[in-house]
Each structure stands twice: as C-alpha cells, then as structure tokens.
C-alpha positions in Angstrom: -97.7 8.8 68.7 -97.9 6.1 71.4 -95.0 5.8 73.8 -92.8 2.7 73.9 -92.7 0.5 77.1 -89.2 1.8 77.7 -90.4 5.4 77.5 -93.2 4.7 79.9 -90.9 2.8 82.3 -88.4 5.8 82.3 -91.2 8.3 83.0 -92.5 6.1 85.9 -89.0 5.8 87.3 -88.4 9.5 87.0 -91.7 10.2 88.7 -91.0 7.6 91.4 -87.5 8.9 92.1 -88.5 12.7 92.1 -91.4 11.9 94.5 -89.1 9.9 96.8 -86.5 12.7 96.9 -89.2 15.1 97.8 -90.6 12.8 100.6 -87.3 12.0 101.9 -86.2 15.6 102.0 -89.2 17.0 103.6 -90.9 14.3 105.7 -88.6 14.6 108.7 -87.5 18.2 108.2 -88.4 20.2 111.3 -88.8 23.5 109.3 -91.2 21.9 106.9 -93.2 20.4 109.8 -93.4 23.9 111.4 -94.5 25.2 108.0 -97.3 22.6 107.9 -98.4 23.6 111.3 -98.7 27.2 110.2 -100.8 26.1 107.3 -103.0 24.0 109.6 -103.5 27.1 111.8 -104.5 29.0 108.8 -107.0 26.4 107.7 -108.5 26.3 111.1 -108.9 30.1 111.1 -110.7 29.9 107.8 -112.9 27.1 109.1 -113.8 29.1 112.1 -114.7 32.2 110.2 -116.9 30.9 107.3 -120.1 32.1 108.9 -118.8 35.7 109.2 -117.9 36.1 105.6 -120.8 37.9 103.9 -119.3 39.2 100.7 -119.3 36.5 97.8 -115.9 37.7 96.5 -114.4 37.4 100.0 -115.9 34.1 100.4 -114.6 32.8 97.2 -111.1 33.9 98.0 -111.4 32.2 101.3 -112.3 29.0 99.5 -109.4 29.3 97.1 -107.1 29.9 100.1 -108.5 26.9 101.9 -107.9 24.6 98.9 -104.4 26.0 98.5 -103.7 25.4 102.3 -104.9 21.8 102.1 -102.8 21.2 99.1 -99.7 22.2 101.1 -100.9 20.3 104.2 -101.4 17.0 102.3 -98.3 17.4 99.9 -96.3 14.7 101.6 -99.3 12.2 101.5 -100.0 13.1 98.0 -96.4 12.3 97.0 -96.5 9.1 98.8 -99.7 8.2 97.0 -97.9 9.1 93.7 -95.0 6.8 94.8 -97.4 4.0 95.5 -99.3 4.6 92.1 -96.1 4.8 90.0 -94.6 1.7 91.7 -97.9 -0.3 90.8 -97.7 1.0 87.2 -94.0 0.1 87.0 -94.8 -3.4 88.3 -97.4 -3.9 85.7 -94.9 -2.8 83.0 -92.1 -5.0 84.5 -94.3 -8.2 85.0 -97.0 -8.1 82.3 -97.4 -11.9 82.7 -98.8 -11.4 86.2 -101.6 -9.2 85.0 -104.9 -11.1 84.1 -107.5 -9.2 82.2 -110.9 -9.5 83.8 -109.7 -10.8 87.1 -112.6 -10.4 89.4 -113.4 -12.0 92.7 -116.1 -14.7 92.3 -119.0 -14.3 94.6 
C-alpha cells in the first residue's frame, strides 16, 4: 500500500529531527571527538599493517574492522548528509509546484 504525502512528510520530519538531535549532541562533544580520534588511530594501524597479514581469515576480519571503523569515523558526516537529503525530499513534498519534470540544463 502506497504511503500518503502526510505519512511521507512525517517520516522525513522524524528522520530530520532524529539526525539533527544526534549531530547536535555529538558534533561538539569532547568525549565523542576523542572516541573518533581513537577510531582514526585504529584505522591507521590497520592501514599500516595490511602487508603483514598473510592469513585470509585474519585479512577478512581486518577489512571488516576497517569498514566498521570508517562507519564510526564518518558518522557525523553521514548524519549531516541524511539531514540534507531529508530536507531536499521534504522541500519537494512541501513545494511540488517548484519541481519540473525533465528539467535539464540546455547545452
């Protein structure tokens, strides 16, 4: 069943508010910045040691760890991106008259 415009608007507002709450709470939090620095150090250690890992299982675990580490390191930027995208989608819902299908720059 398709969602109504009001349901979509509510979901976008909820997503926007949740992401803003997270960014506002963590972005300038000194403890979180220190946590990110620890994760950056871990990522650097992994980057510096790839050439010494010879076992396939250990290499796979290191790759998974690196991906998880980057996910934490980039978390604030990811939430900011989510805020931007949700805001754009909300703007489209709130101002459908400003959206023109097939609006391409002429060359």
